[in-house]
C-alpha positions in Angstrom: -6.7 -14.7 13.6 -4.4 -15.2 10.6 -5.9 -16.9 7.6 -4.7 -20.5 7.1 -3.4 -21.7 3.7 -2.7 -25.4 2.9 0.0 -25.8 0.3 -0.2 -29.1 -1.6 2.9 -29.8 -3.7 5.2 -32.8 -3.8 8.3 -30.6 -4.3 9.8 -29.4 -0.9 11.4 -26.4 -2.5 8.1 -25.2 -4.1 6.4 -25.6 -0.7 9.1 -23.7 1.1 9.1 -20.8 -1.5 5.4 -20.5 -1.3 5.4 -20.8 2.5 7.8 -17.9 2.8 5.8 -15.7 0.4 2.6 -16.3 2.3 4.0 -16.1 5.8 5.7 -12.7 4.9 2.2 -11.5 4.2 0.7 -12.6 7.4 -0.8 -16.0 6.5 -0.5 -19.1 8.6 0.6 -22.0 6.5 0.4 -25.8 6.7 1.8 -28.2 4.0 1.1 -31.5 2.3 3.3 -33.3 -0.1 0.8 -35.7 -1.5 -3.0 -36.2 -2.0 -3.2 -38.5 1.1 -1.4 -35.8 3.2 -3.6 -33.1 1.8 -6.8 -35.0 2.8 -5.4 -35.7 6.3 -4.3 -32.1 6.8 -7.5 -30.6 5.4 -9.6 -32.7 7.8 -7.3 -31.7 10.8 -6.9 -28.0 10.0 -9.9 -26.9 7.8 -7.8 -24.2 5.9 -9.3 -21.1 4.5 -7.6 -21.7 1.1 -5.6 -24.5 -0.6 -2.9 -24.1 -3.2 -2.7 -27.2 -5.3 0.0 -28.5 -7.7 -1.2 -30.5 -10.6 1.7 -32.9 -11.2 2.5 -34.9 -8.1 4.0 -38.4 -7.6 1.3 -41.0 -7.4 -1.7 -38.7 -8.2 -2.5 -35.7 -10.1 -4.1 -32.5 -8.8 -7.5 -33.4 -10.3 -7.7 -36.4 -8.0 -6.7 -34.3 -5.0 -9.2 -31.5 -5.9 -12.0 -34.1 -6.2 -11.0 -35.6 -2.8 -11.0 -32.2 -1.1 -14.3 -31.2 -2.7 -15.9 -34.4 -1.4 -14.8 -33.5 2.1 -15.9 -29.9 1.7 -17.8 -28.8 -1.4 -17.0 -25.2 -0.5 -13.2 -25.8 -0.4 -11.4 -22.8 -1.9 -8.6 -24.2 -4.1 -6.1 -22.2 -6.2 -4.1 -24.3 -8.6 -0.4 -23.4 -8.9 1.1 -25.6 -11.6 3.9 -25.8 -14.1 1.6 -27.5 -16.6 -0.8 -25.7 -18.9 -2.1 -28.9 -20.4 -5.7 -28.1 -21.3 -7.0 -31.4 -19.8 -5.7 -30.3 -16.4 -6.8 -26.7 -16.8 -10.3 -27.6 -18.0 -10.7 -30.4 -15.4 -9.6 -28.1 -12.5 -11.9 -25.3 -13.6 -14.8 -27.7 -14.1 -14.3 -28.8 -10.4 -14.7 -25.2 -9.3 -11.2 -24.0 -8.4 -10.8 -20.3 -7.8 -8.0 -19.9 -10.4 -5.4 -21.8 -12.4 -2.0 -20.1 -12.1 1.1 -21.2 -13.9 4.4 -21.5 -12.2 6.4 -19.6 -11.6 3.5 -18.0 -9.9 3.2 -14.2 -9.9 3.1 -13.3 -6.2 0.7 -10.4 -6.5 -1.7 -12.4 -8.7 -1.6 -15.3 -6.2 -2.3 -12.9 -3.2 -5.1 -11.2 -5.1 -6.7 -14.6 -5.9 -6.4 -15.8 -2.3 -7.9 -12.6 -0.9 -10.8 -12.8 -3.4 -11.4 -16.5 -2.5 -11.5 -15.7 1.2 -13.9 -12.9 0.7 -16.5 -15.4 -0.7 -19.1 -16.7 1.7 
């Protein structure tokens, strides 16, 4: 069974680019363009790992991370964001994300972080 990754990003091009990268490496991918979509898809699919953008229309990634952690405190979330604002970085890390990666995301680093996250119990 292929591991499932939920991509949360409000930019369709960013989701498509990340989807291609992950699918080429054997992952199954589902997408969400907002916090509300992320919550719905998470509850329906229970992904192995989530990639999360920080700056999205209507909400920021911190709100989305908090919502997903309320659903599943063991949710494995990897931030992929263009912002390196320390309030976002610190807030995300304090919520227990696996890693905070800046866009453009280095593919090898992302894949290594996802593999490490999935290896956790």
